[in-house]
C-alpha positions in Angstrom: -23.1 31.4 -10.9 -22.6 34.0 -8.2 -21.3 32.4 -5.0 -21.7 33.8 -1.5 -18.5 32.0 -0.5 -15.0 33.2 -1.4 -13.4 29.7 -1.0 -11.1 28.5 -3.6 -9.5 25.0 -4.3 -5.7 25.3 -3.4 -3.0 22.6 -3.8 0.3 22.7 -1.5 3.6 21.0 -2.3 5.7 20.6 0.8 9.2 19.2 0.9 10.1 18.3 4.4 13.6 17.3 5.7 13.8 13.6 4.9 15.8 13.0 8.1 12.9 13.3 10.1 10.8 10.3 11.2 7.5 9.7 9.4 5.5 10.2 12.6 7.1 13.8 13.2 6.2 14.6 9.5 2.7 13.2 9.7 2.2 15.3 13.1 3.5 18.5 11.3 1.3 18.1 8.4 -1.9 17.5 10.7 -0.6 20.8 12.5 -0.9 22.7 9.3 -4.0 21.4 8.3 -5.5 22.3 11.7 -4.1 25.7 11.1 -6.1 26.4 8.0 -9.2 24.7 9.2 -9.2 27.0 12.3 -9.4 29.9 9.5 -12.4 28.3 7.8 -10.9 26.1 5.2 -12.0 22.6 4.4 -9.3 20.0 4.1 -9.2 18.1 1.0 -7.0 15.1 -0.3 -3.7 14.6 1.3 -1.0 12.6 -0.6 2.2 11.3 1.2 4.7 10.7 -1.4 7.4 9.7 0.6 11.2 10.4 0.2 12.5 11.5 -3.1 15.9 12.5 -4.3 16.0 16.1 -4.9 16.9 17.4 -8.5 19.5 19.6 -6.9 20.9 20.0 -3.3 18.7 22.4 -1.2 19.9 23.7 2.2 22.8 20.9 2.0 20.2 18.3 1.6 19.9 15.6 -1.3 16.5 14.2 -0.2 13.2 15.4 0.9 9.9 13.9 2.0 7.3 15.0 -0.4 3.6 16.0 0.7 0.8 17.3 -1.7 -2.3 18.3 0.1 -5.5 20.2 -1.2 -7.8 22.4 0.6 -10.9 24.9 -0.2 -10.0 28.1 1.6 -10.2 31.8 1.4 -7.0 33.5 0.5 -6.2 34.7 3.8 -6.0 31.1 5.1 -3.5 30.2 2.5 -1.5 33.3 3.1 -1.2 32.2 6.8 -0.2 28.7 5.9 2.4 30.1 3.4 3.9 32.3 6.3 4.1 29.5 8.8 5.5 27.1 6.0 8.1 29.8 5.4 9.2 29.9 9.1 9.1 26.2 9.7 12.7 24.7 10.2 11.6 21.3 8.9 10.3 22.6 5.6 12.9 22.6 2.7 10.6 24.3 0.2 6.9 24.7 -0.4 4.4 26.0 -2.9 0.9 27.3 -2.5 -1.0 27.0 -5.8 -4.6 28.0 -6.7 -5.8 25.4 -8.8 -8.9 24.8 -11.3 -12.1 23.4 -10.0 -11.8 20.5 -12.3 -8.3 19.2 -10.9 -9.4 19.4 -7.3 -9.6 16.0 -5.6 -7.8 12.9 -5.2 -5.7 12.1 -8.4 -7.0 10.1 -11.0 -5.6 6.5 -11.6 -3.0 6.5 -14.4 -4.2 3.4 -16.1 -7.8 4.4 -16.3 -9.6 4.8 -19.7 -10.9 8.2 -20.4 -14.6 8.6 -20.4 -16.0 9.1 -23.9 -18.1 12.4 -24.2 -21.5 12.1 -26.1 -21.7 14.2 -29.3 
């Protein structure tokens, strides 16, 4: 199945300073999404997990605001996002991952029964 496009599915986990208000956090996430969209990416599912306790102290913080976003993009767009997140003062940690096609999209509900495959 050769494809003419080189876009790939990505997932980005971002831990933002929990001391910021929700409006500021959502505005920052929107800026980052617009950045990758300006580079040809397609926005995917965005999940605001909210404040969570960190497993260990990072940059003298014990809490972070977690955001997980997905996008279909060319590698250059995600490299630029990685660069911008590395420089952003409000970001405590981030990770950009290329994910398999089958896990791209909104999370499946935890209690859903698996679909039986026919033999």
